[in-house]
ZAMARGU-4260 file (C-alpha; in steps of 0.2 Angstrom, whole numbers, plus 5000, padded with zeros to 4 digits):
<rodrens>
0) 4984/4861/4948 | 4975/4866/4933 | 4983/4852/4923 | 4983/4838/4937 | 4969/4844/4949
5) 4951/4836/4949 | 4936/4843/4941 | 4932/4854/4958 | 4949/4860/4959 | 4951/4866/4942
10) 4933/4874/4942 | 4939/4884/4958 | 4954/4890/4950 | 4946/4895/4934 | 4931/4903/4942
15) 4939/4911/4957 | 4958/4915/4955 | 4965/4913/4938 | 4962/4931/4930 | 4962/4941/4945
20) 4980/4948/4943 | 4981/4946/4924 | 4985/4965/4924 | 5001/4960/4933 | 5008/4952/4918
25) 5008/4969/4908 | 5025/4977/4905 | 5028/4994/4914 | 5020/5003/4928 | 5002/5009/4929
30) 4989/5016/4941 | 4979/4999/4939 | 4994/4988/4941 | 5000/4997/4956 | 4983/4996/4964
35) 4983/4978/4960 | 5000/4975/4969 | 4993/4985/4984 | 4979/4974/4985 | 4989/4959/4986
40) 5001/4965/4998 | 4985/4969/5010 | 4980/4949/5009 | 4997/4945/5011 | 4999/4955/5027
45) 4983/4950/5033 | 4989/4931/5033 | 5005/4936/5041 | 4995/4943/5055 | 4982/4929/5057
50) 4998/4917/5058 | 5006/4928/5072 | 5021/4931/5061 | 5022/4949/5069 | 5040/4954/5061
55) 5035/4948/5044 | 5019/4958/5045 | 5028/4974/5051 | 5039/4972/5036 | 5023/4972/5024
60) 5017/4988/5034 | 5032/4997/5029 | 5030/4992/5012 | 5011/4994/5011 | 5014/5012/5016
65) 5028/5015/5004 | 5016/5008/4990 | 5000/5019/4995 | 5011/5035/4995 | 5018/5030/4978
70) 4999/5027/4972 | 4994/5044/4979 | 5007/5054/4972 | 5005/5047/4955 | 4987/5049/4956
75) 4988/5068/4962 | 5003/5073/4953 | 5005/5062/4938 | 5022/5060/4944 | 5032/5044/4940
80) 5039/5034/4955 | 5045/5018/4945 | 5063/5017/4952 | 5067/4999/4943 | 5084/4999/4934
85) 5076/5000/4916 | 5065/5015/4921 | 5076/5024/4934 | 5084/5036/4923 | 5069/5042/4914
90) 5060/5043/4931 | 5071/5055/4939 | 5071/5065/4923 | 5052/5067/4922 | 5051/5068/4942
95) 5062/5084/4943 | 5054/5091/4927 | 5037/5089/4934 | 5039/5095/4952 | 5048/5111/4943
100) 5032/5113/4932 | 5021/5116/4947 | 5020/5133/4953 | 5027/5136/4971 | 5032/5118/4973
105) 5050/5119/4973 | 5050/5134/4986 | 5038/5123/4997 | 5049/5108/4996 | 5065/5117/4999
110) 5056/5126/5015 | 5055/5108/5023 | 5067/5099/5035 | 5065/5082/5042 | 5075/5076/5056
115) 5087/5092/5056 | 5091/5091/5038 | 5084/5100/5023 | 5073/5090/5012 | 5080/5085/4996
120) 5065/5085/4984 | 5075/5076/4971 | 5074/5059/4981 | 5059/5050/4975 | 5056/5042/4993
125) 5042/5041/5007 | 5048/5058/5015 | 5047/5066/4998 | 5030/5058/4994 | 5023/5064/5011
130) 5028/5082/5008 | 5020/5080/4990 | 5004/5076/4997 | 5004/5089/5012 | 5006/5101/4997
135) 4992/5095/4987 | 4980/5096/5002 | 4984/5115/5002 | 4968/5124/4995 | 4979/5137/4987
140) 4989/5124/4978 | 4976/5120/4966 | 4981/5102/4964 | 4966/5093/4969 | 4947/5098/4966
145) 4939/5106/4981 | 4925/5091/4980 | 4940/5079/4981 | 4951/5087/4994 | 4942/5080/5009
150) 4943/5062/5002 | 4962/5064/4999 | 4965/5072/5016 | 4955/5057/5025 | 4966/5045/5015
155) 4981/5053/5019 | 4978/5053/5037 | 4974/5035/5037 | 4992/5031/5028 | 5002/5042/5039
160) 4993/5035/5055 | 5003/5020/5050 | 5020/5028/5056 | 5020/5021/5073 | 5019/5004/5066
165) 5032/5008/5054 | 5043/5014/5068 | 5041/4997/5076 | 5047/4989/5061 | 5062/4999/5061
170) 5067/4993/5078 | 5065/4973/5073 | 5076/4963/5064 | 5066/4966/5047 | 5072/4984/5050
175) 5087/4991/5058 | 5088/4983/5075 | 5085/4966/5085 | 5071/4971/5096 | 5057/4958/5098
180) 5039/4961/5094 | 5022/4955/5102 | 5005/4956/5097 | 5003/4968/5111 | 5015/4981/5105
185) 5007/4980/5087 | 4990/4982/5094 | 4996/4998/5105 | 5004/5006/5089 | 4989/5003/5078
190) 4979/5018/5074 | 4961/5022/5078 | 4948/5020/5064 | 4939/5035/5055 | 4925/5033/5068
195) 4938/5033/5083 | 4936/5014/5087 | 4952/5005/5088 | 4958/4995/5075 | 4969/4980/5075
200) 4984/4982/5063 | 4977/4972/5049 | 4961/4981/5049 | 4971/4997/5048 | 4977/4991/5031
205) 4961/4985/5025 | 4952/5001/5028 | 4964/5011/5018 | 4962/4998/5003 | 4943/4999/5005
210) 4944/5017/5003 | 4954/5016/4987 | 4944/5002/4981 | 4928/5013/4983 | 4937/5029/4975
215) 4941/5017/4960 | 4926/5007/4959 | 4936/4991/4960 | 4939/4978/4972 | 4937/4959/4976
220) 4925/4950/4986 | 4937/4942/4998 | 4956/4938/5002 | 4960/4924/4989 | 4974/4918/5002
225) 4959/4914/5014 | 4948/4907/5000 | 4961/4895/4995 | 4963/4889/5012 | 4945/4888/5015
230) 4943/4877/4999 | 4958/4865/5004 | 4951/4863/5021 | 4934/4859/5015 | 4941/4847/5003
235) 4951/4838/5016 | 4937/4836/5028 | 4928/4828/5013 | 4943/4816/5011 | 4944/4824/4993
240) 4959/4824/4982 | 4967/4840/4977
</rodrens>
């Protein structure tokens, strides 16, 4: 589009889109890169919801919760969560060393059980991430400053409130079953907002991203997918050529 588009198209791309995700071009994992991926996933999920692709939306909810948990574990503990083939061995070594180095953490993790099975803290996954964050919120753990504990408690609560949507995902074709899914089912499984008002499913994701962006003092003014759609519609209505 930059090579063949007309002047308004090139200007739109250059001014509004071109450098938004430059951080993704960097090699390796980082907090900034993970946050950029999280923002993009939220926008992508919002478009699935608007297009009534409900199973696709649920697939992204699962990935979204997983990504936020990763982000929080890295932020609170400094533990690695990159399990790509190139990093897996290094991540596992640092993961186990890091958990063992925190007083009381191994004993806490080994005291937990999920679905009747003892938690294996060596597994770098959603269940372990949730357990780690629960430990971090304990005042006696001394992981988080007292002034930040309230923020992280609210954020973890919002992330865990996605569990009903995740369970719904597990029963669909994008999970482990073939159950159908509807807008009504998603709305019923959607959590309430922090003010107690009902949220639509895509609002539940957006609220979490806004909390993180406010904390990181980062963010974008609008969903770029929507901006692209609005730009193209305006050009078509004017009879313009893209």
